[in-house]
N, CA, C and O atoms as a GROMACS GRO file, in nm:
protein
  388
    1MET      N    1   6.908  -0.962  25.515
    1MET     CA    2   6.783  -0.916  25.568
    1MET      C    3   6.719  -1.024  25.655
    1MET      O    4   6.665  -0.994  25.761
    2GLN      N    5   6.725  -1.149  25.610
    2GLN     CA    6   6.665  -1.257  25.688
    2GLN      C    7   6.732  -1.270  25.826
    2GLN      O    8   6.665  -1.296  25.926
    3ALA      N    9   6.862  -1.252  25.829
    3ALA     CA   10   6.935  -1.262  25.956
    3ALA      C   11   6.892  -1.149  26.050
    3ALA      O   12   6.879  -1.170  26.171
    4ILE      N   13   6.872  -1.031  25.996
    4ILE     CA   14   6.829  -0.917  26.077
    4ILE      C   15   6.690  -0.942  26.133
    4ILE      O   16   6.664  -0.917  26.251
    5LEU      N   17   6.601  -0.991  26.049
    5LEU     CA   18   6.464  -1.018  26.093
    5LEU      C   19   6.460  -1.132  26.196
    5LEU      O   20   6.381  -1.128  26.290
    6ALA      N   21   6.544  -1.231  26.176
    6ALA     CA   22   6.545  -1.346  26.268
    6ALA      C   23   6.601  -1.309  26.405
    6ALA      O   24   6.543  -1.346  26.508
    7ASP      N   25   6.713  -1.237  26.407
    7ASP     CA   26   6.777  -1.200  26.533
    7ASP      C   27   6.872  -1.084  26.508
    7ASP      O   28   6.989  -1.105  26.476
    8PRO      N   29   6.823  -0.962  26.523
    8PRO     CA   30   6.908  -0.845  26.494
    8PRO      C   31   7.040  -0.845  26.569
    8PRO      O   32   7.142  -0.804  26.514
    9ASP      N   33   7.039  -0.890  26.696
    9ASP     CA   34   7.162  -0.886  26.775
    9ASP      C   35   7.268  -0.984  26.725
    9ASP      O   36   7.387  -0.962  26.746
   10ALA      N   37   7.226  -1.090  26.658
   10ALA     CA   38   7.321  -1.188  26.605
   10ALA      C   39   7.352  -1.163  26.457
   10ALA      O   40   7.434  -1.233  26.399
   11SER      N   41   7.287  -1.066  26.398
   11SER     CA   42   7.304  -1.040  26.255
   11SER      C   43   7.435  -0.968  26.226
   11SER      O   44   7.496  -0.909  26.315
   12PRO      N   45   7.478  -0.973  26.100
   12PRO     CA   46   7.606  -0.912  26.064
   12PRO      C   47   7.596  -0.763  26.027
   12PRO      O   48   7.650  -0.720  25.926
   13ILE      N   49   7.526  -0.687  26.110
   13ILE     CA   50   7.517  -0.543  26.088
   13ILE      C   51   7.597  -0.472  26.196
   13ILE      O   52   7.627  -0.530  26.301
   14PRO      N   53   7.633  -0.347  26.172
   14PRO     CA   54   7.712  -0.273  26.271
   14PRO      C   55   7.640  -0.262  26.406
   14PRO      O   56   7.517  -0.260  26.413
   15GLU      N   57   7.719  -0.254  26.512
   15GLU     CA   58   7.665  -0.247  26.648
   15GLU      C   59   7.572  -0.127  26.667
   15GLU      O   60   7.472  -0.136  26.738
   16ASN      N   61   7.606  -0.013  26.604
   16ASN     CA   62   7.521   0.104  26.623
   16ASN      C   63   7.382   0.081  26.562
   16ASN      O   64   7.283   0.131  26.615
   17GLU      N   65   7.375   0.006  26.453
   17GLU     CA   66   7.245  -0.024  26.393
   17GLU      C   67   7.166  -0.121  26.481
   17GLU      O   68   7.044  -0.112  26.491
   18LYS      N   69   7.236  -0.214  26.545
   18LYS     CA   70   7.169  -0.306  26.638
   18LYS      C   71   7.108  -0.227  26.754
   18LYS      O   72   6.997  -0.256  26.798
   19ALA      N   73   7.180  -0.128  26.803
   19ALA     CA   74   7.129  -0.046  26.913
   19ALA      C   75   7.003   0.029  26.870
   19ALA      O   76   6.908   0.039  26.947
   20LEU      N   77   7.004   0.082  26.749
   20LEU     CA   78   6.887   0.154  26.699
   20LEU      C   79   6.768   0.059  26.682
   20LEU      O   80   6.655   0.094  26.716
   21LEU      N   81   6.794  -0.060  26.629
   21LEU     CA   82   6.686  -0.158  26.612
   21LEU      C   83   6.627  -0.199  26.746
   21LEU      O   84   6.506  -0.218  26.757
   22ARG      N   85   6.711  -0.214  26.848
   22ARG     CA   86   6.657  -0.246  26.982
   22ARG      C   87   6.564  -0.135  27.031
   22ARG      O   88   6.457  -0.162  27.086
   23LEU      N   89   6.605  -0.011  27.009
   23LEU     CA   90   6.525   0.102  27.053
   23LEU      C   91   6.391   0.106  26.979
   23LEU      O   92   6.286   0.118  27.042
   24VAL      N   93   6.394   0.099  26.847
   24VAL     CA   94   6.268   0.112  26.773
   24VAL      C   95   6.178  -0.009  26.794
   24VAL      O   96   6.055   0.004  26.789
   25LYS      N   97   6.236  -0.127  26.817
   25LYS     CA   98   6.154  -0.244  26.847
   25LYS      C   99   6.079  -0.222  26.979
   25LYS      O  100   5.960  -0.252  26.990
   26LYS      N  101   6.151  -0.172  27.077
   26LYS     CA  102   6.086  -0.147  27.206
   26LYS      C  103   5.977  -0.042  27.192
   26LYS      O  104   5.870  -0.055  27.250
   27ALA      N  105   6.006   0.062  27.115
   27ALA     CA  106   5.906   0.168  27.093
   27ALA      C  107   5.782   0.113  27.022
   27ALA      O  108   5.670   0.157  27.049
   28ALA      N  109   5.803   0.019  26.932
   28ALA     CA  110   5.692  -0.036  26.854
   28ALA      C  111   5.612  -0.140  26.930
   28ALA      O  112   5.495  -0.164  26.899
   29THR      N  113   5.673  -0.203  27.028
   29THR     CA  114   5.606  -0.317  27.092
   29THR      C  115   5.568  -0.293  27.238
   29THR      O  116   5.461  -0.336  27.281
   30VAL      N  117   5.652  -0.226  27.312
   30VAL     CA  118   5.624  -0.203  27.455
   30VAL      C  119   5.665  -0.061  27.494
   30VAL      O  120   5.742  -0.040  27.587
   31SER      N  121   5.612   0.035  27.421
   31SER     CA  122   5.654   0.174  27.441
   31SER      C  123   5.630   0.225  27.583
   31SER      O  124   5.700   0.316  27.629
   32SER      N  125   5.533   0.170  27.652
   32SER     CA  126   5.505   0.217  27.788
   32SER      C  127   5.618   0.184  27.886
   32SER      O  128   5.620   0.235  27.998
   33THR      N  129   5.710   0.098  27.845
   33THR     CA  130   5.822   0.062  27.933
   33THR      C  131   5.951   0.136  27.897
   33THR      O  132   6.056   0.109  27.954
   34MET      N  133   5.943   0.231  27.802
   34MET     CA  134   6.062   0.306  27.763
   34MET      C  135   6.111   0.391  27.880
   34MET      O  136   6.032   0.450  27.954
   35VAL      N  137   6.244   0.395  27.896
   35VAL     CA  138   6.307   0.476  28.000
   35VAL      C  139   6.425   0.552  27.939
   35VAL      O  140   6.468   0.523  27.827
   36HIS      N  141   6.477   0.648  28.013
   36HIS     CA  142   6.590   0.728  27.962
   36HIS      C  143   6.707   0.639  27.922
   36HIS      O  144   6.778   0.671  27.827
   37ALA      N  145   6.728   0.530  27.992
   37ALA     CA  146   6.841   0.441  27.960
   37ALA      C  147   6.831   0.384  27.819
   37ALA      O  148   6.934   0.356  27.758
   38ASP      N  149   6.709   0.367  27.767
   38ASP     CA  150   6.693   0.317  27.631
   38ASP      C  151   6.751   0.416  27.531
   38ASP      O  152   6.823   0.379  27.438
   39LEU      N  153   6.719   0.543  27.551
   39LEU     CA  154   6.773   0.647  27.464
   39LEU      C  155   6.923   0.663  27.486
   39LEU      O  156   6.999   0.682  27.390
   40ASP      N  157   6.965   0.656  27.610
   40ASP     CA  158   7.107   0.670  27.640
   40ASP      C  159   7.190   0.562  27.571
   40ASP      O  160   7.301   0.589  27.525
   41ALA      N  161   7.138   0.440  27.563
   41ALA     CA  162   7.210   0.331  27.497
   41ALA      C  163   7.226   0.361  27.348
   41ALA      O  164   7.331   0.335  27.291
   42ALA      N  165   7.122   0.414  27.287
   42ALA     CA  166   7.131   0.449  27.145
   42ALA      C  167   7.227   0.566  27.124
   42ALA      O  168   7.304   0.567  27.027
   43ARG      N  169   7.222   0.663  27.213
   43ARG     CA  170   7.317   0.775  27.203
   43ARG      C  171   7.460   0.725  27.220
   43ARG      O  172   7.550   0.770  27.147
   44ALA      N  173   7.483   0.635  27.313
   44ALA     CA  174   7.617   0.581  27.335
   44ALA      C  175   7.668   0.506  27.212
   44ALA      O  176   7.789   0.495  27.191
   45ALA      N  177   7.576   0.455  27.132
   45ALA     CA  178   7.614   0.385  27.009
   45ALA      C  179   7.639   0.483  26.894
   45ALA      O  180   7.673   0.441  26.784
   46GLY      N  181   7.623   0.613  26.921
   46GLY     CA  182   7.657   0.714  26.822
   46GLY      C  183   7.541   0.784  26.756
   46GLY      O  184   7.562   0.868  26.669
   47TRP      N  185   7.418   0.753  26.796
   47TRP     CA  186   7.302   0.816  26.734
   47TRP      C  187   7.276   0.952  26.798
   47TRP      O  188   7.281   0.966  26.921
   48THR      N  189   7.247   1.051  26.714
   48THR     CA  190   7.217   1.186  26.763
   48THR      C  191   7.071   1.193  26.807
   48THR      O  192   6.990   1.108  26.772
   49ASP      N  193   7.040   1.295  26.883
   49ASP     CA  194   6.901   1.315  26.924
   49ASP      C  195   6.811   1.333  26.802
   49ASP      O  196   6.698   1.285  26.800
   50GLU      N  197   6.862   1.403  26.701
   50GLU     CA  198   6.783   1.423  26.579
   50GLU      C  199   6.753   1.290  26.510
   50GLU      O  200   6.641   1.267  26.466
   51ALA      N  201   6.853   1.203  26.500
   51ALA     CA  202   6.832   1.072  26.437
   51ALA      C  203   6.734   0.988  26.517
   51ALA      O  204   6.650   0.919  26.460
   52LEU      N  205   6.746   0.994  26.650
   52LEU     CA  206   6.653   0.918  26.735
   52LEU      C  207   6.512   0.972  26.723
   52LEU      O  208   6.416   0.895  26.718
   53TYR      N  209   6.498   1.103  26.718
   53TYR     CA  210   6.367   1.165  26.699
   53TYR      C  211   6.305   1.116  26.569
   53TYR      O  212   6.188   1.077  26.566
   54ASP      N  213   6.384   1.119  26.461
   54ASP     CA  214   6.333   1.074  26.331
   54ASP      C  215   6.293   0.927  26.334
   54ASP      O  216   6.185   0.891  26.287
   55ALA      N  217   6.378   0.842  26.389
   55ALA     CA  218   6.349   0.699  26.393
   55ALA      C  219   6.224   0.670  26.476
   55ALA      O  220   6.140   0.591  26.435
   56LEU      N  221   6.213   0.734  26.591
   56LEU     CA  222   6.096   0.711  26.676
   56LEU      C  223   5.969   0.769  26.615
   56LEU      O  224   5.860   0.715  26.635
   57THR      N  225   5.982   0.878  26.541
   57THR     CA  226   5.867   0.934  26.472
   57THR      C  227   5.816   0.838  26.365
   57THR      O  228   5.696   0.816  26.353
   58VAL      N  229   5.907   0.782  26.287
   58VAL     CA  230   5.868   0.687  26.182
   58VAL      C  231   5.801   0.565  26.243
   58VAL      O  232   5.695   0.522  26.196
   59VAL      N  233   5.861   0.509  26.347
   59VAL     CA  234   5.803   0.391  26.412
   59VAL      C  235   5.664   0.424  26.468
   59VAL      O  236   5.571   0.344  26.453
   60SER      N  237   5.652   0.537  26.530
   60SER     CA  238   5.524   0.576  26.590
   60SER      C  239   5.416   0.597  26.485
   60SER      O  240   5.302   0.555  26.503
   61LEU      N  241   5.452   0.661  26.374
   61LEU     CA  242   5.355   0.682  26.268
   61LEU      C  243   5.310   0.550  26.205
   61LEU      O  244   5.192   0.531  26.180
   62PHE      N  245   5.403   0.459  26.180
   62PHE     CA  246   5.365   0.330  26.124
   62PHE      C  247   5.278   0.252  26.222
   62PHE      O  248   5.185   0.183  26.181
   63ARG      N  249   5.310   0.261  26.350
   63ARG     CA  250   5.227   0.193  26.450
   63ARG      C  251   5.086   0.250  26.447
   63ARG      O  252   4.988   0.175  26.451
   64PHE      N  253   5.076   0.382  26.440
   64PHE     CA  254   4.945   0.447  26.430
   64PHE      C  255   4.872   0.403  26.304
   64PHE      O  256   4.756   0.362  26.311
   65TYR      N  257   4.939   0.410  26.189
   65TYR     CA  258   4.874   0.373  26.063
   65TYR      C  259   4.827   0.228  26.066
   65TYR      O  260   4.715   0.199  26.023
   66ASN      N  261   4.910   0.140  26.114
   66ASN     CA  262   4.872  -0.002  26.120
   66ASN      C  263   4.752  -0.023  26.211
   66ASN      O  264   4.660  -0.098  26.178
   67THR      N  265   4.753   0.042  26.327
   67THR     CA  266   4.641   0.030  26.420
   67THR      C  267   4.514   0.086  26.357
   67THR      O  268   4.408   0.025  26.366
   68TRP      N  269   4.525   0.202  26.293
   68TRP     CA  270   4.409   0.265  26.230
   68TRP      C  271   4.353   0.176  26.120
   68TRP      O  272   4.233   0.153  26.112
   69CYS      N  273   4.442   0.127  26.034
   69CYS     CA  274   4.397   0.042  25.922
   69CYS      C  275   4.333  -0.086  25.974
   69CYS      O  276   4.226  -0.126  25.927
   70ASP      N  277   4.396  -0.151  26.070
   70ASP     CA  278   4.341  -0.274  26.127
   70ASP      C  279   4.205  -0.249  26.192
   70ASP      O  280   4.113  -0.328  26.175
   71SER      N  281   4.193  -0.140  26.264
   71SER     CA  282   4.069  -0.109  26.336
   71SER      C  283   3.955  -0.072  26.244
   71SER      O  284   3.838  -0.092  26.278
   72ASN      N  285   3.986  -0.017  26.128
   72ASN     CA  286   3.884   0.027  26.034
   72ASN      C  287   3.860  -0.070  25.919
   72ASN      O  288   3.783  -0.041  25.828
   73GLY      N  289   3.926  -0.185  25.924
   73GLY     CA  290   3.903  -0.285  25.821
   73GLY      C  291   3.965  -0.252  25.686
   73GLY      O  292   3.923  -0.305  25.583
   74VAL      N  293   4.065  -0.166  25.686
   74VAL     CA  294   4.133  -0.132  25.561
   74VAL      C  295   4.220  -0.251  25.521
   74VAL      O  296   4.295  -0.305  25.602
   75HIS      N  297   4.209  -0.291  25.396
   75HIS     CA  298   4.284  -0.406  25.348
   75HIS      C  299   4.398  -0.361  25.258
   75HIS      O  300   4.395  -0.253  25.199
   76ALA      N  301   4.497  -0.444  25.248
   76ALA     CA  302   4.611  -0.415  25.160
   76ALA      C  303   4.565  -0.407  25.016
   76ALA      O  304   4.470  -0.475  24.975
   77MET      N  305   4.633  -0.322  24.939
   77MET     CA  306   4.602  -0.312  24.797
   77MET      C  307   4.647  -0.439  24.725
   77MET      O  308   4.741  -0.505  24.769
   78PRO      N  309   4.579  -0.474  24.616
   78PRO     CA  310   4.625  -0.587  24.536
   78PRO      C  311   4.766  -0.560  24.482
   78PRO      O  312   4.805  -0.444  24.466
   79GLU      N  313   4.840  -0.664  24.453
   79GLU     CA  314   4.978  -0.650  24.406
   79GLU      C  315   4.989  -0.561  24.283
   79GLU      O  316   5.080  -0.479  24.274
   80GLU      N  317   4.898  -0.576  24.188
   80GLU     CA  318   4.902  -0.494  24.066
   80GLU      C  319   4.884  -0.346  24.098
   80GLU      O  320   4.949  -0.261  24.037
   81SER      N  321   4.798  -0.314  24.193
   81SER     CA  322   4.779  -0.174  24.233
   81SER      C  323   4.905  -0.119  24.298
   81SER      O  324   4.942  -0.004  24.274
   82ASN      N  325   4.972  -0.200  24.379
   82ASN     CA  326   5.099  -0.158  24.438
   82ASN      C  327   5.203  -0.129  24.331
   82ASN      O  328   5.277  -0.031  24.340
   83ARG      N  329   5.208  -0.215  24.228
   83ARG     CA  330   5.304  -0.194  24.118
   83ARG      C  331   5.276  -0.061  24.046
   83ARG      O  332   5.368   0.017  24.021
   84LYS      N  333   5.151  -0.037  24.014
   84LYS     CA  334   5.114   0.087  23.945
   84LYS      C  335   5.146   0.209  24.032
   84LYS      O  336   5.199   0.308  23.982
   85SER      N  337   5.115   0.200  24.159
   85SER     CA  338   5.143   0.311  24.250
   85SER      C  339   5.293   0.335  24.259
   85SER      O  340   5.337   0.450  24.259
   86GLY      N  341   5.371   0.227  24.268
   86GLY     CA  342   5.517   0.241  24.274
   86GLY      C  343   5.573   0.309  24.151
   86GLY      O  344   5.661   0.394  24.162
   87LYS      N  345   5.523   0.271  24.034
   87LYS     CA  346   5.571   0.334  23.909
   87LYS      C  347   5.535   0.482  23.906
   87LYS      O  348   5.616   0.566  23.864
   88ARG      N  349   5.414   0.515  23.949
   88ARG     CA  350   5.369   0.655  23.950
   88ARG      C  351   5.456   0.737  24.045
   88ARG      O  352   5.500   0.847  24.010
   89ILE      N  353   5.480   0.684  24.164
   89ILE     CA  354   5.560   0.758  24.263
   89ILE      C  355   5.704   0.768  24.217
   89ILE      O  356   5.767   0.872  24.234
   90ALA      N  357   5.759   0.660  24.160
   90ALA     CA  358   5.897   0.664  24.108
   90ALA      C  359   5.911   0.768  23.999
   90ALA      O  360   6.020   0.822  23.978
   91GLY      N  361   5.802   0.795  23.928
   91GLY     CA  362   5.804   0.896  23.823
   91GLY      C  363   5.796   1.038  23.877
   91GLY      O  364   5.798   1.134  23.801
   92GLY      N  365   5.788   1.050  24.009
   92GLY     CA  366   5.792   1.182  24.072
   92GLY      C  367   5.659   1.240  24.111
   92GLY      O  368   5.649   1.359  24.138
   93SER      N  369   5.552   1.156  24.115
   93SER     CA  370   5.423   1.212  24.148
   93SER      C  371   5.343   1.119  24.239
   93SER      O  372   5.338   0.998  24.218
   94TYR      N  373   5.282   1.179  24.340
   94TYR     CA  374   5.188   1.107  24.424
   94TYR      C  375   5.046   1.124  24.371
   94TYR      O  376   4.954   1.056  24.416
   95SER      N  377   5.029   1.215  24.276
   95SER     CA  378   4.898   1.245  24.222
   95SER      C  379   4.852   1.137  24.124
   95SER      O  380   4.933   1.080  24.050
   96LEU      N  381   4.722   1.109  24.124
   96LEU     CA  382   4.666   1.012  24.030
   96LEU      C  383   4.652   1.072  23.891
   96LEU      O  384   4.632   0.998  23.794
   97GLU      N  385   4.662   1.203  23.880
   97GLU     CA  386   4.647   1.270  23.750
   97GLU      C  387   4.773   1.266  23.671
   97GLU      O  388   4.778   1.318  23.559
   0.00000   0.00000   0.00000
């Protein structure tokens, strides 16, 4: 994981995953510069339009959520709250009840 975070292109992951990471990084950081060739490169690496749609949707939603939270002063939950939430969700429920 550290190698991927440090330099995805030099990391020991498959080439198709590197292509996807390049695409989603561009979408997350400089989306206004996206061109058809960006998608074509990911498709050439074996990604389907459906997979690209899903990946770009996830990146876009997280970008939105992060911007919204930062802009509204929402702070991260304390570690203990994250643990409790994780246990509740792992048990099959998003409900607090």
